[in-house]
N, C-alpha and C positions, 0 to 999 in steps of 0.2 A: 504492498500499499505505499510507504512510505519512498518508495521506490519510482512510483508513477507520478507523485505529487512532485516529487525534484525532476522529472522528465517533463511534465507537466510546466512547471516553472518556465525550467531550461528553455522550452520552445517560445514562452512568454516570454523570456527573453529577447532572443533571436529573432522573433516577431517586431517586438518591440523598436531592437534594432532598425530593422527593416524598413520600417515606418517612418524612422528620423530620417533616413535615409534620403526613403522618398520625398520627404517634405519639403526638400530641397526643389522638387518638381511638380510632381502630378498631385501632391496633396496640398500642395496652397492654395486659397484663397482665387477663385479662377476671376478676377478681375480682367477688364478689358486688354490693360495693361500687363499685365502676366500671361493670358492668352496668347498675343501679340508676340511678347518679346519668348515663350518657349514655344512656340512654333515657328519662330525667324530661322533659326540652325536648319529646320525640316524646309522650309520656304527656299531660302538658301539653294540649298542640296538639288533639293528636287529644278530650282532654276539653272544652275549648273550641268544638272545633268540631261537636262531638256536643250541647254546652249550647247552643250559639248557631243549632246546625238548629231546636231547639225553639221559638224565638222567632215564627217563622210561626204555628205552632200555636197558643200564649199570647196573642198578640194576635189569631189569627182567634177563638179562643173568648170571651176576653174584651170583644174589641171588638167581634165581630161575634155571633156564637152558637157556644155547645159543638159543634153539628151542623156546624161551619165545616169541622172534624176531620177531616170524611169525606172530602172530595175531595180532602185534603191526602196524608191516607192513602192514597187513588187514584191518585195522580200519583207517587206516591214509588217505584213500580219504573222506572219512566220515568227519576227521578233516579240512582236506582242502575244504571240502563243507561248512563249516561252515565259515573259514575264509574268503573266499568267500565272504561272505555276508558284513561282516567285511572289505575288501578291495575295494568292490565295492561303498558303501556307506562312507568308509573312504579316500579313493586315488580320487574319481569321486568329492566326496563334497569339498575334501582339493583344487582340482585344481581351483573351479570355484569360493571357496570361495576367494581365494589368487587371483586369476584375481581380481574379486570385489574391494579386498582393493588395489590395485595398480592401478583401475579408481575410487579410493575414494568414492565408496557405501558401507561405511564401518556398519554399523548399517544394513543394507538389509544383509551384509553378515554372522551379530550374528542371526539374524533371521532365515536364511537358516542353518547355524549351530546348533541352539537349534531343529529348525526341522527335520534336518537329522537324528540329536541324537535318537529323540521319535521313528523314522518311523525306528532303528536299533535295540531298543529296544522291538521294538515291534514285527517284524519280527522275531527274535529269540527264542521272546519267542513261536509265531509258533511253529516255528523249535524244541524246544525242547518238546514241548508236542505231535508231531508227532510221535518222535524219541520215547519218554517213552511210548508212549500209541501202537507203531505198531515194535517195537524192532526185530521183527522178519523178517519181512520186509525188514529195513536196510540191517540185515545181511547176507539175500540173494539175493540183491544188491552188498552188498561185497563180496559175494563169498567164505568166509571161507569153507574149507574141514571139513569133520565129524569130525579129528585128533584135530583142533583148536577151533571148533565153539566155545564152552562152552567157552574159556579163551577170545576169539574174545569176545563174550555177556560180562563177567564179564570186561573185560574193557572198552568194551562202556558204560554201565551204569554211570557211575560218570561224563564222559565228556559232556550225554546229559544234567544233572545238573546242571552244569555251562556255557550252551551255552550263555547263555545272557551276562555274565561278560566275556566271551572271545572275545563277538564280539565287544562290547560297548571297550573294549582295544584295541583294533585292531585300531578302528575306531579314541581312543584319540589319542596312538602316530602317525598317521598323523597329527592332526588338532596341537598337541602341536609344531609342526613343523615349522607352519603360527606361531604362537603363540609365536614364538620366543624361547619355553623351552624345545626343543627336547630334551634335557642332562637332564631332568625331566623322559623324559621315558629310555632312558640306565641308569639312576641309579636304576630307579622301576623296569628294565629287570634285572637289575643285583642280586637287592635283592630278585626278586621273584624267580629267578634259584637259587640262593642258601638255601631258604626256602622250593623251590620242591626237593631239594636234600637232605636236612634234613628230612624233612617230609617221602622220598621214602625209608630211611633208617629205621624210625619209624614205617612206615603201614609195609612193606615188613619184614625186620626183626625182629623187635620186637614185633609186632601186629601180624604177623603170615597172613596177609592180601593177600598176593599173587600179581598179577598182577592186582586185582582191587585195590589195595593201590599205586599202580604204578600211574595209572591215576588219583585218587582223589588226589594225591600229585601235579601232573602238575594239574590240577583243581586249585585248590588252588594258584598256582601261579601264572596263568594266570588271576587270579582275582584283584592283585595290580593295573597294569595299570588300568582297570575299576574305581577301587575307587579313584585311583590319580586324574583320569581323573574329575570324579565326584565331588572331592572337589574342583582342583584347579579351573575350568572350571564355578563354584559356586561362590566359597571366592573370587580372584582373578580377580576384574574387572578394574581395569587398563592400564591392556594391548590391544591388537586390538582383541582379541577372548576372549568372553564370552558367558554365559546363558543369553537370554533377552526373554522377551513373544515370542513365536513360532508364527510365522505366516503362514501357510499353501499356500503351492506356489507349484502347478505343473509342472510349467515350470522349476522350481528349479533344483526339485525333478527328472524330465525326463533329466534335462541337467546333474545332477548327476551321474543318472544310465549311459547315453550317455559316460561321462567322465569316469566313472569308468567302464565300462564294458569291458574292456581290460581286467585290473587285473581279474576279475569277471571271464572273457574266460579260462587266464592261470592257475589258482586254479583249475575252475571245469576241466579244460584240464587235470590239474596231478594227480585229482581224477578219469576219467576215466582212463587215462593212467595207472595208479597205478595198478586199477584193471582189466586191459587188461594185465598189465604183472604178475599179481599175475595167473591169471589163465595161461598163457603161462609157467611159470617157474614151479608152480605145477604140469605139465606134463611133461618138462624137466628135472626137480631138486629136485621133493619135497618140501615138509616146509622149508627143510637146504638152498634152493635156493632164499626162499621167506625172512628166514631168514638173507642172506649174502647181497640182494637188500633191507632189513634196513639199515643195517650198513652202505654200499653204500649211500645212499640216505642221508641218518643223516650226516656224513663227506661229501656231496657234499651241504647242507644245509649252513654248517660253512664255506666253504670256499668261496660259491658263493656270502654272503651274504656282501663281501668287494663290489661288483658293485649293488647287489640287493638295498643297503643301501646308497651308494653315488647315486644313481637313482633317488631316494623316498626322500631323503635330500635336493638335488637338485632343485626339480619338483616346489617348493613354490617362489623361485627363478626366474623362467624361464615364470611360469604364472605371478607371479607379474609384471614384465617387458612385457611382451605380453600385460596385461591387461592399463601397463602406455602406451603404446608401444613406446617403447624404444629401438629401432635395434639394434641401437650399441650395448647396454648390453648384447641381445638377440643373437645376434654374439657371442661376449665373453662367453656367457653360453656354446652356442654350442661347440664354437673349441677348447677348455679350458675342457669341459667336454670330448672330443673323446679323449685328450688326455691322461687325466686321468683317463678314463675308460681301455684302453689299457696297461698304468702304473699296474691299481689295476687286471687286468686277470693276465696277469704275476706273480704278486705278489702272486696270488692263485695258479695258477699254481703252481707254484715253492714248496708253503708252502703245497698244497697238496701232490704233487709227495716224499716229504722228510715224511712226516707225517705219512705215511699211515701204517708203522708198528704201531706206538704207537698207531693211533686209533682204532687197532686190538686188543694192550694190553690195551687199556682201556676198552674194550669189555669183556676182558679175556678169548677171541679167540684163542685158539692154536694153533698152523702151525701143520699143514699133516690133519687137520681133512678137508672135503669137505666145511664145509661154511668158513674157512679163506682162503682155495685157489680159490675159488666162487669168494669172497667180493676182494681178492687182483686181481682180473684180470678184473674183474668190474669197480673198483674204478679208477684202470689206461687208461680204454677208458674213462667214465667221464671224468678226468682229463683235458682230449685232447681236449675238446670241449668247456673250458674254456672261451676261447678267443673269439669265434664267439657268447656265451650264454653273456658274458659283455655287449657287443655291442646291441645285443636283446633286453636285459631285458633295455638297456637305451634307445632305439629307442621307445619302445613302452611305458613307463614313459613320453618319452620328449613329443610325442602326445599330450597322456593324459592332462601332461600341458599345451598345446596348446589348450585345450579344444574340441582337435580333435578325439573325441572318436572312428571315424570311421577307422579311419587311424589305430590309436593301439588297437583297435579291430582284424582285418585283418592281422596286424601283428603279433597278441598272437594268433590270430584261425589259421595260415597257420603255426606258429612253434610250436606251444607247444599242435595242436589236430590233423591237417592235416599230415604234414609231420613224427610224431609220430607214428598216427596209419600207416603208410605207412610203415614206418619205421618195428614197428613193428611185422606187418603180414606179410613183406617176409625176411627180414635178421633171425630172429631165424628159419624159414622153410630151408635156405640154410644153414645156420653155426652154428645151435642147441644155445647153453648158448653163445657164443662169441655172436652168432648174437642179440642176446637181450641183451647184454650190451653196443653192437654198436650200439644199435639203438636210445640211448639220445644224443651225438654228432652226432650221422649223421643228426637229427633232427635241430640241430644248427648248421651245416653247411649249409644244406639247408634255413635255415632262413636268416640266415647272405644275401641271395642273396637277399630275399623281402625288409630284412631292408634298402640294399643299393637303390636298385630300390624308395623307398617311401623316403629318404634322398634326390636323388637327382630330384626327382618327385615337391615334396612340396615347395623346398627353396624358388623357387619367392615369393611364396604364403604370406610365412611368412617373408620372407627376415631375415631367421639366418645362411644364405652364402653365 
């Protein structure tokens, strides 16, 4: 009996220490200032990742040809699929583990974290082997025409070899937030981006490796977050989260998949819609339209990173307070976040509008050619949907943080797949290329209706409003 009491006291002491460590971040009162500062490293990390993901396209466009943007755009859905694995396990596991830390079940959270990391590694290795053995199957799904198929194959190959590190890197970016080290992810993303830029120049310009060199440079840049995560979670054992002996927990893995399903649906939907869009664009405007789309969506990634990064950054705070049962802080997290999302969305719209010309100059796409005119028109349509995109993104991440993967998945399913398919299947038929450019913001406008419905329907259940 005495031994049991001692063990209980020891557990309480450890839990108390871990809560004190958490108080530096996820346990503090979620004022708008704290939410913004806490999420700022994640925002910066997202901006850096999305900015430097443009590096391939920039060097390919400037050093090879603007048409080289087409195979990059074609292969992008495959990269989205790989990222979907990382988002499923990273975001889903992060929400569950942060909730358990809030409940005081810290050691269990560490065991789950270690297990999820191993699962991510195994799944990514399986995907890598499949792609390497059956690259033609992958390309048939992606659907490049004969004109760019060989370039698409060259770009795909290096990405396949680095799939495991890409997935682990995405997962660790999420878990570093709960560990209170989100700035590590931002620093690593920045370093990885500069490394990718330097290697792009070396591989394409100096070694004349063509578009294959671009993919290799980016893959190496994506490896840095994986290395950092492995080192940090192995060596730094004073925080609330680090590697321990994993314990296989099928319920925890299932909860992770349910929590992260919305983010995976989002990424898979993006992949599917991109394939659909590329097939539509090749009929309406050829490879030049596909190249223009590559520029547009690269720009969208940079500016949407403001609210995507914020939503991912504050998710552990929401999960922690939900697990703790602190409805007061949950309400503050919700109300202050809505105000900040509105602000960040407006900032994204203004910056994107006045940066359109700069974006095209970075890619060295001169005015007067079809790619330039298509990209300008399409980007202006996308900018118009930023306000709705901000709230829709936050809503999905918010319900993931509340460990309600079903609602989060429904939000993502309607917005990124159902409404997008409807828009892409109808608008281009009515308005040609203009309809294709308008499809993305149209899906966001329809998505905000579903977002409002679920915000209102769920507020009594969770007490966030």
